N, C-alpha and C positions, 0 to 999 in steps of 0.2 A: 214440050213435046208429053203427048197421053203417056199414063201412065197403067197398067195394069197391075190391079188390087186382088188379094185371094183373102176374102175374109170367112173365116170360120164363125161359126153360131150364127149367123147372118140373120136370122130368121125371125129375130126378137131381141129385146134388149139394146146394150150396147152395141152389140155385132148389124144390128137392125138400121140402130141410129147413125151406124159410123157408115154403111152401105149405102143409105141415103145422102148422105154427107157430100160421098165420094164422086156418085153419079150426079148429082148438081152441080159439081165442079168441070164434069166433061169427060174424068177419066174412065174407065174400064173398071167393073167389077166381076168378080166370079164369086157369087154368091154362093160359099156350103151351107148347107143343111141339113138336118133330117128327113125334114118336109119342106123341099123345093117348092113346092107348089102353094107355099106361102108367101112369096114371093113375087107370083100373077102378075097381082098390082104393079109394081115397079118394071116387072118386064112388059106389061104394055105401055109404059110410059116413057123406058129407055128400052128397047128393044135391041140396037144396033151397040149398046155399052154394058148390056148384064146377061150374064151368064147364068143361071142358078143351076146348078151341079148338087145330085144327094151325096152325103158325105155325113157317116157315122166316127167319127174320128178316131172310134178305137178298134178300127178296123183296116188294114194296111192295102186289103185289095183295095177299097175304096177310095181309100189316098190315092194311090198309084193313079187311077179312073180319072178322080178330081182333077189330077194335075195333067194328064195328059191333055183331058180334053180341054183347060185353060190354055193349054200349048196349041194346040188344034187350032180352035179359035182366036187367039189374040197375038199367038209366036210368043208371048214373054210373059214374066209374072214380073212386076217391079215392087212388089210390097207385098209380100205374105203378113197375115195379120191373123195372128193363133188366139182367139178370142172365147172359143169354144170351152166351156166347162161348169164345173160348178160345188158347192161347199157341202160338207155334213159338219155336225155338231155334235161331240161327247167326249165320254172319257177313252184315253187311245186303249185301253183293253177291252171295253167296249164293243169296237165294232167288229162287224165279222169278216172273216177273210174278205169276201168276195165285195163288200162295202170298200176295205182297205186296197184292194186292188183294183177295183174301178174308180176312187180316187185317183191315184196314184199313173193308172191308164189315160186319164182323160186331162188330167190338170199336169202333167208332167211328159208321158211318154207320150202322147198323140202331139204336142208341140214340137218333141224332138224328130218325130218320124216325119211331121209335112216340112219341118225347116230342112231336113236331110232330102226329101223328094223333089224340094223346090231349089236347093243347093246348085244342084251340077247345071242348071239353067240358069240362075246365077252369076254363075262363076265363069260360064262361057258368054254373058253378056258386060262382064266385069263392070257390073254394077247393082245396086238394088238397095232396098232398106227392108229389114226384118223387125215386126211388132211382135212382141209376146206382151199377152195381158196376162199380168200378173195381181198380184193386190200389196197393201201393206203387210197381208201376212207372208209375204217371201220376203221380208227384214227384221218384222219381229213377230217374237214367238206368243200366243196366249193359249192361256186352258181350253181346254175344250175344243179346240182346233187343231189339233197336233196332226192328223193323216194330211188333213190339207194344205198344211201350213208345210210338211214336209213335201209335198210337190212342188208346192212355191216358191221352196228356199232352194228345191231341186233344178225349177226352171230358171231361176235368177244366177245358180251358178254356174248352169250352162250355156247359157245368153252369154252373161261376162266371157268365159272362154272362147264361143264363138267369135264374140268381136272382134277379138285379138286376131285368131285365125284367120279371118277372113280383110281383116282392115287394108291390108296392101291391093286388092281386087274394089275397092271402093265399094265395099259392102257393109253396110253400118248396120 
């Protein structure tokens, strides 16, 4: 059965590679990116399978709009992939308040917000698989990466707790 994937950070890097691989299998992809026009080449190749959507993962209104567009086009989301993120390096006390908030908003809060936006649809379907892209930084602390790793540790904890919360609904 054809699945619908919702992939953030899909315009480049791992997100772009994953988008291409999923499309090649025949599944649908809602490709969320700050610059969705960067996916025009894939849209020409997969016009019925691909829905590029504008999404800055730190903006709640854009998250809501992107999820609504996905449901309108494909009727479901089976596999949300929280891939968008970035890291900064430096001493913990040297980061500005804006840098700290940006790391937490992009690498932790966005994944939580997107997951929470998609979950009601997955609960209704009683199935799905949520993929959180993290790093070894979510398991092992290293100097110079304190704020990035705080976000990734948080994402790991959220995901672990969520897994047990939704297990009875066939959501992994």
